C-alpha positions in Angstrom: -23.0 -10.9 2.6 -19.8 -9.6 4.2 -17.8 -12.2 6.2 -16.4 -11.1 9.5 -13.3 -12.3 11.5 -13.1 -13.4 15.1 -13.0 -9.7 16.2 -16.1 -8.8 14.1 -14.0 -7.0 11.5 -15.5 -7.2 8.0 -13.6 -8.0 4.8 -13.8 -4.8 2.8 -10.4 -4.1 1.2 -8.1 -6.3 -0.9 -4.5 -5.4 -1.8 -3.3 -7.4 -4.8 0.5 -7.6 -5.5 1.0 -8.2 -9.2 4.8 -8.7 -9.1 7.5 -9.2 -6.4 10.0 -7.2 -8.5 10.8 -3.5 -8.0 13.3 -1.1 -9.7 14.0 0.7 -6.4 15.9 -0.6 -3.4 14.4 1.5 -0.7 16.3 0.9 2.5 13.1 0.3 4.6 11.7 -2.2 2.2 14.2 -3.9 -0.2 17.7 -3.1 1.1 20.3 -3.7 -1.5 22.5 -5.8 0.7 19.7 -8.4 0.8 18.0 -7.8 -2.6 21.2 -7.6 -4.7 21.9 -8.7 -8.3 21.8 -12.4 -7.3 18.5 -12.3 -5.5 16.0 -14.8 -7.1 12.5 -13.4 -7.7 9.5 -15.4 -8.8 9.4 -17.1 -12.2 6.7 -15.9 -14.6 4.9 -19.3 -14.2 4.7 -18.7 -10.5 2.8 -15.5 -10.8 -1.0 -15.4 -10.9 -2.2 -14.7 -14.4 -4.4 -11.7 -15.0 -7.3 -14.1 -15.5 -6.6 -15.7 -12.2 -6.3 -12.4 -10.4 -9.6 -11.2 -11.9 -11.4 -14.4 -11.0 -10.1 -14.2 -7.4 -11.0 -10.5 -7.1 -14.5 -11.2 -8.3 -14.9 -13.8 -5.5 -13.4 -11.5 -2.9 -16.0 -8.9 -3.9 -18.7 -11.6 -3.5 -17.5 -12.0 0.1 -17.7 -8.3 0.8 -14.7 -6.5 -0.7 -15.5 -3.1 -2.0 -12.0 -1.7 -2.6 -9.1 -3.1 -4.5 -5.6 -1.7 -4.6 -2.9 -3.0 -7.0 0.6 -3.1 -5.5 3.9 -4.9 -6.0 6.9 -4.8 -5.8 6.4 -2.0 -8.4 3.2 -2.9 -10.2 3.9 -0.9 -13.3 6.7 -3.4 -14.1 4.0 -5.9 -14.9 3.5 -5.7 -18.6 0.0 -4.7 -20.0 -1.3 -3.9 -16.6 -4.1 -2.1 -18.3 -5.7 -5.4 -19.2 -6.0 -6.4 -15.6 -7.3 -2.9 -14.6 -10.0 -3.2 -17.3 -11.0 -6.6 -16.0 -11.2 -5.5 -12.4 -13.1 -2.3 -13.2 -15.9 -4.4 -14.7 -16.6 -6.3 -11.5 -20.1 -5.6 -10.2 -20.0 -4.3 -6.6 -16.4 -3.0 -6.7 -16.6 0.7 -5.6 -12.9 1.7 -5.6 -10.0 0.6 -7.8 -6.6 2.2 -7.1 -2.9 1.5 -7.4 0.3 2.3 -5.5 3.5 3.0 -7.4 6.9 4.6 -6.9 6.1 6.8 -10.0 9.3 5.9 -11.9 7.4 4.4 -14.9 4.3 6.6 -14.7 4.5 8.7 -17.9 1.6 10.9 -19.0 0.7 8.3 -21.6 0.7 5.5 -19.0 -1.4 7.5 -16.6 -4.0 8.2 -19.3 -4.1 4.5 -20.4 -4.6 3.4 -16.8 -7.4 5.9 -16.3 -9.0 4.9 -19.6 -8.9 1.2 -18.5 -10.8 2.1 -15.4 -8.3 3.0 -12.7 -9.9 5.6 -10.4 -7.1 6.8 -8.1 -3.4 6.4 -7.6 -1.0 6.7 -4.7 2.7 7.6 -5.4 5.5 7.1 -2.9 7.8 10.0 -2.3 10.0 10.0 0.8 11.7 13.4 0.3 11.8 16.5 -1.8 15.5 16.8 -1.2 17.1 15.1 -4.2 20.1 13.8 -2.4 18.0 12.3 0.4 15.6 10.8 -2.0 18.3 9.2 -4.1 19.8 7.8 -1.0 16.6 6.4 0.2 15.6 4.7 -3.1 19.2 3.6 -3.4 19.2 3.5 -7.2 20.0 7.2 -7.7 16.5 8.0 -9.0 15.9 11.7 -9.1 13.0 13.3 -7.2 12.1 15.5 -10.2 10.9 12.4 -12.2 8.5 11.5 -9.4 7.1 15.0 -9.3 6.5 14.7 -13.0 4.6 11.5 -12.4 2.4 13.1 -9.8 1.5 15.9 -12.3 0.8 13.3 -15.0 -1.5 11.4 -12.6 -3.4 14.5 -11.8 -3.7 15.6 -15.4 -5.1 12.2 -16.3 -7.9 12.5 -13.8 -6.4 10.0 -11.2 -7.3 12.3 -8.3 -7.0 13.0 -5.6 -3.4 11.8 -6.0 -2.1 10.6 -2.6 1.6 11.0 -1.9 3.0 8.6 0.7 6.1 9.6 2.7 7.6 7.0 5.0 9.3 9.0 7.8 12.5 7.7 9.4 14.2 9.5 12.2 17.7 10.9 11.3 17.0 10.4 7.6 14.1 12.5 6.2 12.0 13.9 9.1 13.4 17.3 8.5 11.5 17.4 5.2 8.0 16.9 6.7 7.0 20.5 6.6 8.5 21.0 3.1 6.5 18.0 1.8 3.3 19.4 3.2 4.0 22.9 1.8 4.7 21.6 -1.7 1.3 19.9 -2.0 -0.8 22.2 0.2 -3.6 23.7 -1.9 -3.0 21.4 -4.9 -5.8 19.0 -4.3 -3.3 16.2 -3.7 -3.1 14.5 -0.2 0.2 13.8 1.5 0.2 10.9 3.9 3.0 10.6 6.5 3.7 7.0 7.5 5.4 5.9 10.6 8.4 3.7 9.8 7.3 0.1 10.5 8.9 -3.2 11.3 7.5 -4.9 8.1 9.4 -8.1 7.3 12.8 -8.9 8.8 15.4 -7.2 6.6 15.0 -3.5 7.1 16.8 -3.3 10.5 13.8 -1.6 12.2 14.3 -0.1 15.6 11.7 1.8 17.7 14.1 4.7 18.1 13.9 5.3 14.3 10.2 6.0 14.4 8.9 9.5 14.3 5.5 9.2 16.0 2.4 10.6 14.5 1.9 13.1 17.3 5.3 14.7 16.5 4.5 14.8 12.8 1.1 16.6 13.5 2.7 19.0 16.0 5.4 20.0 13.4 2.8 20.7 10.8 0.4 22.4 13.2 3.2 24.8 14.2 3.1 26.0 10.6 -0.6 25.8 9.8 -3.6 25.3 12.1 -5.0 21.8 11.7 -8.5 20.4 12.4 -9.1 16.7 13.0 -11.5 15.1 10.5 -13.7 12.0 10.7 -12.6 9.0 8.6 -14.1 8.7 5.2 -15.1 5.1 5.9 -14.7 2.4 8.6 -11.1 1.0 8.4 -9.4 4.0 6.8 -5.8 3.7 7.8 -4.8 7.3 7.8 -5.9 9.7 10.5 -7.2 12.8 8.6 -6.3 16.4 9.4 -7.7 19.4 7.5 -5.9 22.7 7.1 -8.1 25.2 9.0 -7.8 27.7 6.1 -9.4 25.3 3.6 -6.2 24.4 1.7 -6.8 20.7 1.7 -5.8 17.9 4.1 -3.0 15.6 5.2 -3.1 12.1 6.6 -0.9 10.3 9.2 -0.6 6.5 9.3 0.3 5.6 12.9 0.6 1.8 12.9 3.4 1.9 15.6 2.3 4.7 18.1 -1.5 4.4 17.6 -2.4 1.0 16.2 -5.6 0.6 14.3 -5.9 -3.2 14.3 -9.5 -3.0 15.7 -10.7 -1.5 12.5 -8.5 -3.3 10.0 -10.6 -4.7 7.1 -7.7 -5.5 4.7 -6.7 -8.8 3.1 -3.6 -9.2 0.9 -3.0 -11.4 -2.1 0.6 -12.0 -3.1 1.8 -12.2 -6.6 2.0 -16.0 -6.3 -1.5 -16.3 -4.9 -0.9 -16.4 -1.2 -3.7 -14.9 0.9 -2.4 -12.9 3.9 -4.7 -11.5 6.6 -2.1 -9.1 8.1 0.8 -7.0 6.9 2.9 -8.5 9.6 1.9 -12.1 9.0 4.4 -14.9 9.0 2.7 -17.1 6.4 -0.3 -17.0 4.0 -2.9 -19.4 2.6 -2.1 -20.9 -0.8 -5.1 -19.7 -2.8 -3.3 -20.4 -6.1 -3.2 -24.1 -5.3 -6.9 -24.1 -4.7 -7.6 -22.2 -8.0 -5.2 -24.3 -10.1 -6.5 -27.5 -8.5 -9.7 -27.2 -10.3 -11.9 -25.7 -7.6 -15.2 -24.2 -8.5 -16.0 -20.5 -7.8 -18.1 -21.6 -4.8 -15.2 -23.6 -3.4 -12.7 -20.8 -3.8 -15.1 -18.3 -2.2 -15.6 -20.7 0.7 -11.8 -20.9 1.2 -11.6 -17.1 1.3 -14.4 -17.0 3.8 -12.8 -19.7 6.0 -9.5 -17.9 6.1 -11.1 -14.6 7.0 -13.5 -15.9 9.6 -10.6 -17.6 11.5 -8.5 -14.3 11.5 -7.2 -13.2 14.9 -4.4 -10.7 13.7 -3.7 -7.7 15.8 0.1 -7.4 15.5 0.4 -3.7 16.0 -1.5 -3.8 19.2 0.8 -6.4 20.7 4.1 -5.3 19.2 7.0 -5.8 21.5 10.7 -6.7 21.4 9.5 -10.4 21.3 7.1 -9.9 18.4 9.6 -7.7 16.5 11.9 -10.7 16.2 9.2 -12.9 14.7 9.6 -14.1 11.1 7.3 -11.9 9.0 6.6 -11.7 5.3 8.6 -9.0 3.4 6.7 -5.9 2.3 7.8 -6.3 -1.4 6.0 -9.7 -1.4 2.6 -8.4 -0.4 2.7 -4.7 -1.3 2.5 -2.9 2.0 
């Protein structure tokens, strides 16, 4: 039986962060002036073990979760991730197992091993095809060509459709929207354009930096006729648009200009075992303490259900200058 929150939203999706570490310093997520060489990340002992993650995931599925996405930080930093993928893939009732990565560590061999372990799909972040812009945005001088190779490796391994996420920030990379769509149009991959969001408190977000979804769609429709498409499932975050000539689709995630809180079905589990019910939450519930305190499966499942049924989150619907200044968990901590 699926639990529902105070707004009758079911628990369907779980995003699991497996590490708080990342090898990029993207300016909208982990700006280098905050997350510099002296920044202290979680100790190994603080992270949930793969066994703990798999146990928690099984109980989330018992409460209604059908889809799990592995995130970070950068999840491929976590050693032997295939072991976790294999354990999750074996959970009865789980329909979809996917992963989000920056692609820097996704070699052809890694893509194949993840697919063999049971990973079904993958999302790769790519904010620009312009090498100089991309290197500036990831702020570690990582070349765009390596990410393009990772996308090809994922497709060749059968992790498709590959989704490519582009965070669009005004004055930084919005001039590359059409080029990004053109590069992947007709390939079977799906580009998703994401409005720049005020996640956490360190990225200096301002509303004037947001390129709204409508402007993105208009820019693309000026090049190729687009047709709106129905969501694939209740709670899908990206608005879908099909190329009228049949050459695939694009998605636009509009958390700022067109909030979708009313259909949000996502819970998030941090690398240290905190359960968050919103991307913009200030604090989470310490599920690790419950698990390591000797609780039974029934007791852990009951704790998950209690947190979800009490959920009232709708941050994007009430976003204002006041809420923007609220303390919020950083994106690297819960994986976006």
